[in-house]
N, CA, C and O atoms as a printed pandas DataFrame, in Angstrom:
     atom_number atom_name residue_name chain_id  residue_number  x_coord  y_coord  z_coord
0              1         N          ALA        A               1   15.838    5.724   26.024
1              2        CA          ALA        A               1   14.883    5.876   27.100
2              3         C          ALA        A               1   14.418    4.518   27.609
3              4         O          ALA        A               1   14.221    4.334   28.810
4              5         N          ALA        A               2   14.244    3.568   26.692
5              6        CA          ALA        A               2   13.786    2.239   27.112
6              7         C          ALA        A               2   14.861    1.527   27.914
7              8         O          ALA        A               2   14.550    0.795   28.854
8              9         N          ILE        A               3   16.126    1.733   27.554
9             10        CA          ILE        A               3   17.220    1.096   28.291
10            11         C          ILE        A               3   17.298    1.661   29.700
11            12         O          ILE        A               3   17.526    0.923   30.658
12            13         N          GLU        A               4   17.107    2.976   29.829
13            14        CA          GLU        A               4   17.160    3.610   31.144
14            15         C          GLU        A               4   16.042    3.115   32.058
15            16         O          GLU        A               4   16.198    3.110   33.280
16            17         N          GLN        A               5   14.924    2.702   31.479
17            18        CA          GLN        A               5   13.798    2.209   32.264
18            19         C          GLN        A               5   13.896    0.712   32.549
19            20         O          GLN        A               5   13.044    0.156   33.241
20            21         N          GLY        A               6   14.937    0.055   32.015
21            22        CA          GLY        A               6   15.121   -1.366   32.276
22            23         C          GLY        A               6   14.433   -2.285   31.280
23            24         O          GLY        A               6   14.254   -3.471   31.557
24            25         N          TRP        A               7   14.053   -1.768   30.146
25            26        CA          TRP        A               7   13.367   -2.553   29.119
26            27         C          TRP        A               7   14.372   -3.058   28.076
27            28         O          TRP        A               7   14.183   -2.849   26.877
28            29         N          ILE        A               8   15.412   -3.703   28.522
29            30        CA          ILE        A               8   16.469   -4.187   27.628
30            31         C          ILE        A               8   15.903   -5.163   26.601
31            32         O          ILE        A               8   16.248   -5.092   25.421
32            33         N          TRP        A               9   15.042   -6.069   27.041
33            34        CA          TRP        A               9   14.499   -7.071   26.116
34            35         C          TRP        A               9   13.706   -6.412   24.995
35            36         O          TRP        A               9   13.721   -6.894   23.863
36            37         N          LEU        A              10   13.014   -5.318   25.294
37            38        CA          LEU        A              10   12.242   -4.617   24.274
38            39         C          LEU        A              10   13.165   -3.979   23.242
39            40         O          LEU        A              10   12.862   -3.983   22.049
40            41         N          VAL        A              11   14.274   -3.437   23.690
41            42        CA          VAL        A              11   15.256   -2.847   22.779
42            43         C          VAL        A              11   15.844   -3.925   21.880
43            44         O          VAL        A              11   16.025   -3.705   20.682
44            45         N          VAL        A              12   16.144   -5.088   22.450
45            46        CA          VAL        A              12   16.695   -6.197   21.659
46            47         C          VAL        A              12   15.688   -6.651   20.610
47            48         O          VAL        A              12   16.062   -6.877   19.460
48            49         N          VAL        A              13   14.428   -6.786   20.982
49            50        CA          VAL        A              13   13.386   -7.182   20.027
50            51         C          VAL        A              13   13.251   -6.135   18.927
51            52         O          VAL        A              13   13.111   -6.487   17.756
52            53         N          ALA        A              14   13.292   -4.872   19.284
53            54        CA          ALA        A              14   13.182   -3.807   18.289
54            55         C          ALA        A              14   14.349   -3.842   17.312
55            56         O          ALA        A              14   14.156   -3.663   16.110
56            57         N          ILE        A              15   15.542   -4.069   17.811
57            58        CA          ILE        A              15   16.717   -4.142   16.936
58            59         C          ILE        A              15   16.617   -5.352   16.015
59            60         O          ILE        A              15   16.905   -5.248   14.823
60            61         N          LEU        A              16   16.211   -6.497   16.556
61            62        CA          LEU        A              16   16.086   -7.701   15.729
62            63         C          LEU        A              16   15.039   -7.535   14.634
63            64         O          LEU        A              16   15.277   -7.909   13.485
64            65         N          THR        A              17   13.897   -6.984   14.979
65            66        CA          THR        A              17   12.871   -6.795   13.954
66            67         C          THR        A              17   13.302   -5.760   12.923
67            68         O          THR        A              17   12.939   -5.870   11.752
68            69         N          SER        A              18   14.064   -4.768   13.335
69            70        CA          SER        A              18   14.583   -3.790   12.379
70            71         C          SER        A              18   15.569   -4.429   11.417
71            72         O          SER        A              18   15.555   -4.122   10.225
72            73         N          VAL        A              19   16.417   -5.305   11.910
73            74        CA          VAL        A              19   17.376   -5.993   11.043
74            75         C          VAL        A              19   16.647   -6.907   10.065
75            76         O          VAL        A              19   17.003   -6.967    8.888
76            77         N          ILE        A              20   15.633   -7.617   10.543
77            78        CA          ILE        A              20   14.864   -8.496    9.657
78            79         C          ILE        A              20   14.161   -7.690    8.573
79            80         O          ILE        A              20   14.188   -8.073    7.403
80            81         N          SER        A              21   13.538   -6.588    8.945
81            82        CA          SER        A              21   12.850   -5.775    7.946
82            83         C          SER        A              21   13.834   -5.127    6.987
83            84         O          SER        A              21   13.528   -4.990    5.803
84            85         N          LEU        A              22   14.998   -4.728    7.460
85            86        CA          LEU        A              22   16.018   -4.163    6.582
86            87         C          LEU        A              22   16.456   -5.192    5.548
87            88         O          LEU        A              22   16.602   -4.864    4.371
88            89         N          TYR        A              23   16.667   -6.431    5.977
89            90        CA          TYR        A              23   17.035   -7.502    5.055
90            91         C          TYR        A              23   15.953   -7.685    3.992
91            92         O          TYR        A              23   16.264   -7.838    2.811
92            93         N          TYR        A              24   14.697   -7.671    4.399
93            94        CA          TYR        A              24   13.592   -7.839    3.467
94            95         C          TYR        A              24   13.541   -6.684    2.470
95            96         O          TYR        A              24   13.466   -6.924    1.265
96            97         N          TYR        A              25   13.580   -5.457    2.934
97            98        CA          TYR        A              25   13.444   -4.306    2.050
98            99         C          TYR        A              25   14.645   -4.126    1.139
99           100         O          TYR        A              25   14.487   -3.668    0.007
100          101         N          VAL        A              26   15.831   -4.469    1.593
101          102        CA          VAL        A              26   17.001   -4.412    0.713
102          103         C          VAL        A              26   16.823   -5.412   -0.425
103          104         O          VAL        A              26   17.210   -5.128   -1.559
104          105         N          GLY        A              27   16.246   -6.573   -0.143
105          106        CA          GLY        A              27   15.969   -7.550   -1.193
106          107         C          GLY        A              27   14.982   -7.024   -2.221
107          108         O          GLY        A              27   15.145   -7.257   -3.418
108          109         N          VAL        A              28   13.965   -6.318   -1.763
109          110        CA          VAL        A              28   12.984   -5.739   -2.680
110          111         C          VAL        A              28   13.642   -4.684   -3.558
111          112         O          VAL        A              28   13.427   -4.669   -4.770
112          113         N          VAL        A              29   14.436   -3.807   -2.967
113          114        CA          VAL        A              29   15.122   -2.765   -3.738
114          115         C          VAL        A              29   16.092   -3.391   -4.735
115          116         O          VAL        A              29   16.198   -2.927   -5.870
116          117         N          ARG        A              30   16.792   -4.432   -4.323
117          118        CA          ARG        A              30   17.719   -5.119   -5.224
118          119         C          ARG        A              30   16.965   -5.698   -6.422
119          120         O          ARG        A              30   17.424   -5.583   -7.559
120          121         N          GLN        A              31   15.816   -6.315   -6.173
121          122        CA          GLN        A              31   15.011   -6.869   -7.263
122          123         C          GLN        A              31   14.543   -5.766   -8.206
123          124         O          GLN        A              31   14.534   -5.947   -9.423
124          125         N          MET        A              32   14.155   -4.628   -7.645
125          126        CA          MET        A              32   13.598   -3.558   -8.465
126          127         C          MET        A              32   14.643   -2.884   -9.337
127          128         O          MET        A              32   14.365   -2.580  -10.497
128          129         N          TYR        A              33   15.823   -2.645   -8.817
129          130        CA          TYR        A              33   16.766   -1.787   -9.511
130          131         C          TYR        A              33   17.998   -2.487  -10.057
131          132         O          TYR        A              33   18.619   -1.971  -10.986
132          133         N          PHE        A              34   18.373   -3.621   -9.531
133          134        CA          PHE        A              34   19.654   -4.190   -9.913
134          135         C          PHE        A              34   19.564   -5.496  -10.680
135          136         O          PHE        A              34   20.592   -6.000  -11.130
136          137         N          ARG        A              35   18.397   -6.056  -10.847
137          138        CA          ARG        A              35   18.252   -7.289  -11.611
138          139         C          ARG        A              35   17.564   -6.983  -12.926
139          140         O          ARG        A              35   16.654   -6.156  -12.988
140          141         N          THR        A              36   18.007   -7.654  -13.971
141          142        CA          THR        A              36   17.365   -7.454  -15.267
142          143         C          THR        A              36   16.127   -8.334  -15.346
143          144         O          THR        A              36   16.092   -9.438  -14.801
144          145         N          SER        A              37   15.133   -7.834  -16.021
145          146        CA          SER        A              37   13.908   -8.613  -16.160
146          147         C          SER        A              37   14.101   -9.670  -17.239
147          148         O          SER        A              37   14.853   -9.446  -18.187
148          149         N          PRO        A              38   13.447  -10.805  -17.117
149          150        CA          PRO        A              38   13.640  -11.879  -18.089
150          151         C          PRO        A              38   13.099  -11.537  -19.469
151          152         O          PRO        A              38   13.626  -12.021  -20.470
152          153         N          ALA        A              39   12.079  -10.729  -19.542
153          154        CA          ALA        A              39   11.505  -10.383  -20.844
154          155         C          ALA        A              39   11.249   -8.883  -20.895
155          156         O          ALA        A              39   10.712   -8.295  -19.957
156          157         N          GLU        A              40   11.635   -8.294  -21.981
157          158        CA          GLU        A              40   11.418   -6.863  -22.163
158          159         C          GLU        A              40   10.154   -6.587  -22.971
159          160         O          GLU        A              40    9.839   -5.429  -23.245
160          161         N          ASP        A              41    9.429   -7.631  -23.353
161          162        CA          ASP        A              41    8.208   -7.456  -24.124
162          163         C          ASP        A              41    7.112   -6.900  -23.226
163          164         O          ASP        A              41    7.059   -7.222  -22.039
164          165         N          PRO        A              42    6.240   -6.068  -23.783
165          166        CA          PRO        A              42    5.129   -5.560  -22.969
166          167         C          PRO        A              42    4.176   -6.698  -22.595
167          168         O          PRO        A              42    4.047   -7.686  -23.318
168          169         N          ILE        A              43    3.531   -6.537  -21.478
169          170        CA          ILE        A              43    2.598   -7.549  -20.996
170          171         C          ILE        A              43    1.324   -7.474  -21.825
171          172         O          ILE        A              43    0.747   -6.402  -22.002
172          173         N          ALA        A              44    0.896   -8.620  -22.329
173          174        CA          ALA        A              44   -0.334   -8.672  -23.119
174          175         C          ALA        A              44   -1.534   -8.628  -22.179
175          176         O          ALA        A              44   -1.633   -9.414  -21.237
176          177         N          MET        A              45   -2.444   -7.692  -22.455
177          178        CA          MET        A              45   -3.644   -7.566  -21.629
178          179         C          MET        A              45   -4.868   -7.696  -22.516
179          180         O          MET        A              45   -4.913   -7.151  -23.619
180          181         N          SER        A              46   -5.851   -8.418  -22.028
181          182        CA          SER        A              46   -7.092   -8.569  -22.775
182          183         C          SER        A              46   -7.923   -7.293  -22.648
183          184         O          SER        A              46   -7.669   -6.449  -21.789
184          185         N          VAL        A              47   -8.914   -7.175  -23.516
185          186        CA          VAL        A              47   -9.770   -5.986  -23.502
186          187         C          VAL        A              47  -10.536   -5.860  -22.179
187          188         O          VAL        A              47  -10.595   -4.758  -21.633
188          189         N          PRO        A              48  -11.127   -6.936  -21.638
189          190        CA          PRO        A              48  -11.810   -6.777  -20.339
190          191         C          PRO        A              48  -10.870   -6.338  -19.219
191          192         O          PRO        A              48  -11.264   -5.572  -18.340
192          193         N          LEU        A              49   -9.635   -6.821  -19.249
193          194        CA          LEU        A              49   -8.673   -6.413  -18.227
194          195         C          LEU        A              49   -8.320   -4.935  -18.370
195          196         O          LEU        A              49   -8.230   -4.219  -17.373
196          197         N          LYS        A              50   -8.120   -4.477  -19.601
197          198        CA          LYS        A              50   -7.841   -3.053  -19.832
198          199         C          LYS        A              50   -9.014   -2.194  -19.372
199          200         O          LYS        A              50   -8.824   -1.150  -18.748
200          201         N          LEU        A              51  -10.228   -2.643  -19.684
201          202        CA          LEU        A              51  -11.415   -1.898  -19.289
202          203         C          LEU        A              51  -11.527   -1.812  -17.767
203          204         O          LEU        A              51  -11.824   -0.747  -17.225
204          205         N          ALA        A              52  -11.293   -2.922  -17.083
205          206        CA          ALA        A              52  -11.342   -2.919  -15.617
206          207         C          ALA        A              52  -10.276   -2.001  -15.040
207          208         O          ALA        A              52  -10.531   -1.295  -14.065
208          209         N          LEU        A              53   -9.094   -2.002  -15.625
209          210        CA          LEU        A              53   -8.016   -1.138  -15.159
210          211         C          LEU        A              53   -8.363    0.332  -15.356
211          212         O          LEU        A              53   -8.137    1.152  -14.466
212          213         N          ILE        A              54   -8.905    0.663  -16.508
213          214        CA          ILE        A              54   -9.273    2.055  -16.795
214          215         C          ILE        A              54  -10.367    2.529  -15.839
215          216         O          ILE        A              54  -10.293    3.638  -15.310
216          217         N          ILE        A              55  -11.376    1.694  -15.620
217          218        CA          ILE        A              55  -12.460    2.065  -14.704
218          219         C          ILE        A              55  -11.924    2.246  -13.284
219          220         O          ILE        A              55  -12.332    3.169  -12.579
220          221         N          SER        A              56  -11.026    1.380  -12.870
221          222        CA          SER        A              56  -10.441    1.489  -11.528
222          223         C          SER        A              56   -9.631    2.771  -11.373
223          224         O          SER        A              56   -9.736    3.457  -10.355
224          225         N          VAL        A              57   -8.830    3.092  -12.371
225          226        CA          VAL        A              57   -8.013    4.311  -12.311
226          227         C          VAL        A              57   -8.903    5.547  -12.270
227          228         O          VAL        A              57   -8.642    6.476  -11.505
228          229         N          ILE        A              58   -9.947    5.563  -13.086
229          230        CA          ILE        A              58  -10.866    6.703  -13.084
230          231         C          ILE        A              58  -11.537    6.837  -11.713
231          232         O          ILE        A              58  -11.673    7.943  -11.192
232          233         N          GLY        A              59  -11.954    5.712  -11.134
233          234        CA          GLY        A              59  -12.576    5.749   -9.812
234          235         C          GLY        A              59  -11.640    6.274   -8.746
235          236         O          GLY        A              59  -12.043    7.072   -7.900
236          237         N          VAL        A              60  -10.398    5.836   -8.777
237          238        CA          VAL        A              60   -9.416    6.307   -7.792
238          239         C          VAL        A              60   -9.162    7.800   -7.967
239          240         O          VAL        A              60   -9.073    8.534   -6.982
240          241         N          LEU        A              61   -9.045    8.249   -9.204
241          242        CA          LEU        A              61   -8.809    9.676   -9.447
242          243         C          LEU        A              61   -9.992   10.522   -8.982
243          244         O          LEU        A              61   -9.804   11.562   -8.350
244          245         N          ILE        A              62  -11.203   10.080   -9.292
245          246        CA          ILE        A              62  -12.385   10.836   -8.859
246          247         C          ILE        A              62  -12.462   10.866   -7.333
247          248         O          ILE        A              62  -12.730   11.914   -6.745
248          249         N          PHE        A              63  -12.229    9.729   -6.697
249          250        CA          PHE        A              63  -12.278    9.680   -5.237
250          251         C          PHE        A              63  -11.192   10.550   -4.621
251          252         O          PHE        A              63  -11.403   11.147   -3.565
252          253         N          GLY        A              64  -10.029   10.630   -5.269
253          254        CA          GLY        A              64   -8.939   11.445   -4.740
254          255         C          GLY        A              64   -9.156   12.930   -4.934
255          256         O          GLY        A              64   -8.791   13.733   -4.075
256          257         N          VAL        A              65   -9.754   13.306   -6.072
257          258        CA          VAL        A              65   -9.938   14.727   -6.380
258          259         C          VAL        A              65  -11.215   15.275   -5.740
259          260         O          VAL        A              65  -11.235   16.407   -5.258
260          261         N          TYR        A              66  -12.275   14.470   -5.738
261          262        CA          TYR        A              66  -13.563   14.908   -5.198
262          263         C          TYR        A              66  -14.039   13.972   -4.079
263          264         O          TYR        A              66  -15.051   13.293   -4.250
264          265         N          PRO        A              67  -13.354   13.921   -2.966
265          266        CA          PRO        A              67  -13.771   12.987   -1.908
266          267         C          PRO        A              67  -15.083   13.384   -1.237
267          268         O          PRO        A              67  -15.760   12.535   -0.657
268          269         N          ASN        A              68  -15.450   14.660   -1.310
269          270        CA          ASN        A              68  -16.671   15.110   -0.630
270          271         C          ASN        A              68  -17.917   14.441   -1.180
271          272         O          ASN        A              68  -18.890   14.248   -0.451
272          273         N          ILE        A              69  -17.901   14.084   -2.462
273          274        CA          ILE        A              69  -19.048   13.388   -3.046
274          275         C          ILE        A              69  -19.310   12.104   -2.268
275          276         O          ILE        A              69  -20.444   11.819   -1.885
276          277         N          PHE        A              70  -18.267   11.347   -2.041
277          278        CA          PHE        A              70  -18.411   10.061   -1.368
278          279         C          PHE        A              70  -18.628   10.228    0.134
279          280         O          PHE        A              70  -19.335    9.434    0.754
280          281         N          ILE        A              71  -18.028   11.243    0.707
281          282        CA          ILE        A              71  -18.221   11.494    2.140
282          283         C          ILE        A              71  -19.664   11.897    2.412
283          284         O          ILE        A              71  -20.272   11.426    3.372
284          285         N          ASN        A              72  -20.213   12.769    1.567
285          286        CA          ASN        A              72  -21.612   13.173    1.732
286          287         C          ASN        A              72  -22.550   11.983    1.548
287          288         O          ASN        A              72  -23.528   11.836    2.282
288          289         N          PHE        A              73  -22.249   11.138    0.569
289          290        CA          PHE        A              73  -23.056    9.938    0.349
290          291         C          PHE        A              73  -23.020    9.031    1.575
291          292         O          PHE        A              73  -24.052    8.499    1.986
292          293         N          ALA        A              74  -21.851    8.855    2.152
293          294        CA          ALA        A              74  -21.718    8.010    3.341
294          295         C          ALA        A              74  -22.464    8.618    4.526
295          296         O          ALA        A              74  -23.089    7.895    5.301
296          297         N          ASN        A              75  -22.404    9.933    4.670
297          298        CA          ASN        A              75  -23.138   10.594    5.758
298          299         C          ASN        A              75  -24.640   10.419    5.595
299          300         O          ASN        A              75  -25.344   10.150    6.569
300          301         N          GLN        A              76  -25.137   10.571    4.369
301          302        CA          GLN        A              76  -26.565   10.385    4.113
302          303         C          GLN        A              76  -26.987    8.943    4.391
303          304         O          GLN        A              76  -28.052    8.701    4.958
304          305         N          ALA        A              77  -26.150    7.995    3.992
305          306        CA          ALA        A              77  -26.459    6.586    4.252
306          307         C          ALA        A              77  -26.483    6.316    5.748
307          308         O          ALA        A              77  -27.320    5.548    6.221
308          309         N          ALA        A              78  -25.587    6.928    6.494
309          310        CA          ALA        A              78  -25.560    6.740    7.944
310          311         C          ALA        A              78  -26.817    7.320    8.587
311          312         O          ALA        A              78  -27.348    6.751    9.541
312          313         N          LEU        A              79  -27.292    8.450    8.065
313          314        CA          LEU        A              79  -28.521    9.038    8.603
314          315         C          LEU        A              79  -29.730    8.160    8.311
315          316         O          LEU        A              79  -30.629    8.035    9.143
316          317         N          VAL        A              80  -29.751    7.556    7.137
317          318        CA          VAL        A              80  -30.870    6.685    6.780
318          319         C          VAL        A              80  -30.938    5.488    7.718
319          320         O          VAL        A              80  -32.023    5.063    8.116
320          321         N          PHE        A              81  -29.786    4.951    8.066
321          322        CA          PHE        A              81  -29.750    3.783    8.935
322          323         C          PHE        A              81  -29.665    4.155   10.416
323          324         O          PHE        A              81  -29.425    3.290   11.258
324          325         N          HIS        A              82  -29.860    5.429   10.737
325          326        CA          HIS        A              82  -29.872    5.928   12.118
326          327         C          HIS        A              82  -28.600    5.585   12.869
327          328         O          HIS        A              82  -28.654    5.155   14.021
328          329         N          TYR        A              83  -27.485    5.766   12.245
329          330        CA          TYR        A              83  -26.208    5.475   12.887
330          331         C          TYR        A              83  -25.740    6.658   13.670
331          332         O          TYR        A              83  -24.676    6.608   14.286
């Protein structure tokens, strides 16, 4: 449709950006699936890091399962500030 309207340059730009992004994403997939990792040992994590990770995961799960809690809170806050 763009070619029929005379937007040849736009089609060329779209093709070029698609090729560039394809090159990038193929590199990511190659890194993920076809290269061996240098170390197979588990990553050492400190207790504060584990605690932060656990709290973050719990927060994401609660927000995903019960979003109305946070939506209602945001609505109440907006009413308080007369938004």
